[in-house]
GUKOL-444173 format. One record per residue (C-alpha): z negated, x, y; residue in one letter. Coordinates in steps of 0.02 Angstrom, whole numbers, padded with zeros to 5 digits, always signed. Example, Ala and Ser with C-alpha at 12.3 -4.5 7.8 and 13.67 -1.06 7.14 Angstrom:
-00390+00615-00225A
-00357+00684-00053S
***
This chain:
+02366+00381+01490M
+02440+00214+01445Q
+02383+00062+01545E
+02277-00056+01438P
+02360-00216+01379R
+02286-00382+01429S
+02172-00468+01304S
+02294-00614+01302E
+02436-00495+01256E
+02333-00417+01117I
+02281-00588+01051A
+02461-00648+01052T
+02523-00489+00970T
+02397-00497+00828F
+02393-00686+00804R
+02504-00672+00649V
+02384-00551+00563Q
+02258-00623+00443T
+02124-00502+00503Y
+02084-00360+00621D
+01955-00223+00590V
+01812-00177+00705V
+01745-00005+00664F
+01621+00125+00722D
+01588+00307+00680L
+01432+00411+00690E
+01458+00597+00714T
+01354+00754+00705S
+01407+00810+00878G
+01515+00772+01029L
+01652+00899+00994S
+01776+00899+00851I
+01755+01088+00845D
+01572+01079+00795S
+01541+00898+00744G
+01590+00795+00594E
+01595+00611+00547I
+01432+00567+00460I
+01451+00378+00446A
+01592+00252+00449I
+01560+00066+00470E
+01692-00068+00479A
+01706-00256+00468I
+01860-00363+00436K
+01869-00502+00564V
+01981-00643+00503P
+02085-00746+00623A
+01970-00892+00583T
+01804-00906+00498G
+01661-00785+00474P
+01675-00601+00431S
+01628-00569+00252T
+01705-00401+00208Q
+01615-00244+00265R
+01636-00059+00236F
+01495+00065+00257Y
+01487+00245+00202A
+01373+00388+00243L
+01471+00551+00240V
+01398+00719+00189K
+01437+00849+00324P
+01470+01032+00288S
+01312+01085+00380K
+01141+01006+00411P
+01113+00887+00557L
+01008+00943+00704S
+00846+00851+00735S
+00925+00782+00895Q
+01070+00704+00798V
+00947+00632+00671E
+00848+00553+00814E
+01002+00483+00904I
+01090+00413+00751T
+00943+00369+00641G
+01034+00460+00500I
+00937+00601+00419T
+00987+00751+00317N
+00893+00675+00169A
+01003+00519+00182M
+01160+00626+00175L
+01109+00746+00036D
+01188+00649-00108N
+01329+00566-00013Q
+01516+00593-00033S
+01617+00706+00080T
+01742+00640+00207F
+01885+00684+00089L
+01804+00577-00046E
+01763+00430+00071V
+01922+00419+00175V
+02035+00343+00040P
+01916+00195+00026E
+01912+00175+00215F
+02102+00184+00230I
+02120+00055+00091A
+01992-00057+00178F
+02080-00055+00348I
+02254-00072+00273G
+02381-00102+00413N
+02258-00197+00523A
+02242-00171+00709Q
+02082-00072+00740L
+01956-00110+00876F
+01812+00002+00931T
+01714+00058+01082V
+01758+00227+01158N
+01916+00237+01053A
+01969+00408+01118G
+01811+00487+01048F
+01826+00402+00878D
+02012+00437+00865Q
+01989+00622+00904R
+01864+00638+00762F
+01968+00535+00641L
+02128+00628+00683D
+02044+00797+00668H
+01964+00760+00500Q
+02119+00672+00431L
+02232+00816+00484A
+02108+00944+00415S
+02117+00853+00249A
+02308+00856+00254G
+02318+00668+00283L
+02417+00567+00411H
+02329+00527+00574V
+02321+00350+00642L
+02438+00306+00786S
+02356+00284+00956A
+02435+00111+00971E
+02339+00056+00819R
+02167+00079+00898I
+02112-00033+01041V
+01967+00021+01152D
+01864-00135+01184M
+01772-00046+01325L
+01932-00060+01429S
+01923-00249+01418Y
+01742-00274+01469L
+01713-00355+01639P
+01699-00217+01770L
+01514-00245+01799E
+01481-00197+01616H
+01587-00039+01610R
+01449+00086+01644G
+01433+00253+01558P
+01375+00254+01379G
+01336+00097+01283I
+01218+00019+01409Q
+01352-00091+01486G
+01405-00155+01316I
+01227-00193+01267V
+01200-00283+01433E
+01361-00381+01406Y
+01304-00431+01231A
+01136-00485+01303A
+01225-00588+01436S
+01317-00677+01294Q
+01149-00728+01217K
+01155-00605+01073Q
+00989-00566+00991E
+01040-00392+00932K
+00987-00240+01030S
+01088-00081+01033G
+01268-00057+00984L
+01273-00121+00806T
+01431-00169+00713I
+01376-00350+00737E
+01373-00327+00926V
+01544-00245+00917M
+01610-00391+00814E
+01539-00514+00942M
+01621-00415+01081L
+01788-00418+00988Y
+01778-00606+00959R
+01730-00639+01140K
+01866-00527+01213L
+02011-00559+01094F
+01985-00709+00981R
+01924-00831+01114S
+02097-00828+01197V
+02191-00881+01041I
***
């Protein structure tokens, strides 16, 4: 596995870009063999100023969600019944992210699902260098298992949000990468 780059190196590398994209996926399981992407959320974070462009899509899976997945994600089968499939949603997502650098939490998990579903649809997968795992840049005391460390870090930064929302992820991105520019 490649050693993570410093946040200063990432900030310097992407300083010329007009925006980066923070994104998150919800899935119907933990394995690409049995799970599917059921939601994609992303936000364009400009080099300066507030974020105003968002992407959100619920994605209809090929099989119903378990009650456990519904409880964990807050996404129900009823919410997905009339939604588009991944193949119908992904062109919009790809157009939204453009050539931006992508930032997420637990990037390996999200990239496995994206790669699997992109490849299954006959589309190009995203390069590993394009996706930065923000979890790798958290202070060590906040790198616990799951999202608890991230939520604690957000709380320590005086954020009002609870849980790992796209807004918390954006705050994390700005704190870790934009504050050094």
